[in-house]
N, C-alpha and C positions, 0 to 999 in steps of 0.2 A: 163419244165417253162420257162412260156412269159418270153421278157421285165421285165425286176425288176427296179426302179430308183435307182443308185447306188452311184452316187455324182451328184453334183454339177459341172460346166465346172472352178467354180474357186476356188475350192476348192480344187485340185490337177494342180500345173500351170504346165505350159512348161516345160518340160527336168528331173520330175519325178514322182518318188510313190507313193503310197498307199493302204493298208488292209483295203479292203469295205467288207463287209457280202448283201447275194446277197441271200436268202432266208437261211437259212443252212453249206452256202457253205464263205469261207475263199475265198475273189478274191484280185486278184493284179491291183490295176489300172495303168496302165502304160502311163501318157501325150507325147507323141512319137512329133519327126517334122511331122509326117505324120498324127495327130489323136491321138485317146485312144487309149490302149490294154488292154485285159482282161486274166490271165492266172492264176491258181489256185496258190491262193495263200500257197503254205504245195513245200516246195522244197522236192524233192527222198531222198537227205540225212539226213537223223533224221528229219526230220517234217520240217524246221523253217521256216521263217516268214517273203515271197517271198513281201509284199507287205514294208514291215520294208530296205527291202533291198536297195541299191546306185543302179539307173541311170545310163548307159555314153553310151549314145543317144537309140540304141532298146536290150540293154543286162544290164541286176536285177545280180548283185551282189545277194547270200544270207547272211546274216550277221554274221551268224552262224560260218557258213565250209568255205565258198566262195564261192563254187558251181556255175558256172551261166548259164544264158538261156535269147533267143533270146524270149522279150516280143510282137512277132510280129507270129510267129513259135511258141512257146513254146519248140524251140528246147534246148535240153542241146549244149552248145559252147565246150565241148572236144566229145561228142558224138551228132552226130546225131541220132542214132537210137532212142535215151535217152529221154525225157523230158517230159512237165507236160502239163495237156488239160489247151485250148488256147481256148476264150468264145468270140461269138461275138457283139458289141461295137454297139449302137446307141447315137445322137446328138439330141437331139428332144430339141432345143429354150435353157437354160442354163441349163441344165440340159443330163446327163450325162448316159445310161440306159442300160445291159447286162442280156445277157439270160446265165442264168449260168444253162439251163437244162438237 
Protein backbone atom coordinates (compact mmCIF):
# COMPACT_ATOMS: atom_id res chain seq x y z
CA UNK A 1 0.00 0.00 0.00
CA UNK A 2 1.21 3.53 -0.68
CA UNK A 3 0.91 6.57 1.54
CA UNK A 4 -2.73 7.47 2.18
CA UNK A 5 -4.09 10.70 3.64
CA UNK A 6 -5.01 9.97 7.26
CA UNK A 7 -5.81 13.37 8.82
CA UNK A 8 -5.21 17.08 8.74
CA UNK A 9 -2.43 18.20 11.10
CA UNK A 10 -4.79 20.39 13.16
CA UNK A 11 -7.20 17.48 13.74
CA UNK A 12 -4.75 15.89 16.19
CA UNK A 13 -3.28 18.44 18.61
CA UNK A 14 0.20 17.87 20.04
CA UNK A 15 0.07 15.37 22.90
CA UNK A 16 -3.01 13.54 21.61
CA UNK A 17 -3.79 10.32 19.76
CA UNK A 18 -6.72 9.43 17.49
CA UNK A 19 -7.99 6.40 15.62
CA UNK A 20 -7.99 6.85 11.85
CA UNK A 21 -8.81 4.49 9.00
CA UNK A 22 -6.08 3.79 6.46
CA UNK A 23 -7.58 1.53 3.87
CA UNK A 24 -9.06 -1.37 5.82
CA UNK A 25 -6.86 -0.85 8.88
CA UNK A 26 -7.58 0.98 12.12
CA UNK A 27 -4.47 3.01 12.90
CA UNK A 28 -3.63 4.94 16.07
CA UNK A 29 -2.12 8.25 14.93
CA UNK A 30 -0.21 10.08 17.68
CA UNK A 31 1.08 13.66 17.63
CA UNK A 32 4.16 13.64 19.86
CA UNK A 33 6.73 16.37 20.46
CA UNK A 34 8.84 14.62 17.80
CA UNK A 35 6.09 14.63 15.17
CA UNK A 36 3.48 12.11 14.09
CA UNK A 37 3.71 8.37 14.77
CA UNK A 38 1.37 5.65 13.53
CA UNK A 39 0.87 2.22 15.08
CA UNK A 40 -1.70 -0.52 14.79
CA UNK A 41 -4.95 0.63 16.33
CA UNK A 42 -5.54 -2.76 17.95
CA UNK A 43 -4.06 -3.63 21.35
CA UNK A 44 -2.40 -7.04 21.66
CA UNK A 45 -4.57 -7.77 24.69
CA UNK A 46 -8.17 -8.32 23.60
CA UNK A 47 -8.02 -5.87 20.67
CA UNK A 48 -8.69 -2.66 22.57
CA UNK A 49 -8.74 0.58 20.52
CA UNK A 50 -5.32 2.20 21.05
CA UNK A 51 -6.44 5.30 19.14
CA UNK A 52 -8.95 5.95 21.94
CA UNK A 53 -6.29 5.60 24.64
CA UNK A 54 -4.41 8.28 26.52
CA UNK A 55 -1.03 9.52 25.35
CA UNK A 56 1.70 10.51 27.81
CA UNK A 57 4.79 11.62 25.90
CA UNK A 58 5.34 8.68 23.57
CA UNK A 59 3.42 6.09 25.59
CA UNK A 60 -0.18 5.21 24.77
CA UNK A 61 -2.31 3.41 27.35
CA UNK A 62 -5.08 1.17 26.05
CA UNK A 63 -8.44 2.33 27.42
CA UNK A 64 -9.70 -1.21 28.01
CA UNK A 65 -7.11 -2.85 30.27
CA UNK A 66 -4.21 -0.42 30.63
CA UNK A 67 -1.63 -2.09 28.41
CA UNK A 68 1.01 0.43 27.29
CA UNK A 69 2.98 0.81 24.08
CA UNK A 70 5.64 3.23 22.86
CA UNK A 71 4.18 4.89 19.75
CA UNK A 72 7.65 5.47 18.26
CA UNK A 73 8.59 1.77 18.26
CA UNK A 74 5.31 -0.10 18.78
CA UNK A 75 6.98 -2.03 21.62
CA UNK A 76 5.14 -3.00 24.78
CA UNK A 77 6.33 -1.03 27.79
CA UNK A 78 6.27 -4.18 29.96
CA UNK A 79 7.81 -6.62 27.49
CA UNK A 80 9.99 -5.19 24.71
CA UNK A 81 9.86 -8.50 22.82
CA UNK A 82 6.15 -7.86 22.17
CA UNK A 83 4.68 -5.03 20.17
CA UNK A 84 2.22 -3.73 17.61
CA UNK A 85 2.96 -2.78 14.02
CA UNK A 86 4.35 0.67 13.26
CA UNK A 87 3.73 2.55 10.03
CA UNK A 88 5.69 5.31 8.26
CA UNK A 89 4.18 8.80 8.30
CA UNK A 90 4.73 11.87 6.14
CA UNK A 91 3.56 15.46 6.48
CA UNK A 92 2.55 17.02 3.18
CA UNK A 93 1.52 20.60 3.64
CA UNK A 94 -1.13 20.51 6.38
CA UNK A 95 -2.00 16.82 5.99
CA UNK A 96 -0.66 13.63 7.55
CA UNK A 97 -0.16 10.59 5.33
CA UNK A 98 0.38 7.02 6.57
CA UNK A 99 1.67 3.95 4.73
CA UNK A 100 -0.06 1.03 6.45
CA UNK A 101 0.91 -1.41 3.70
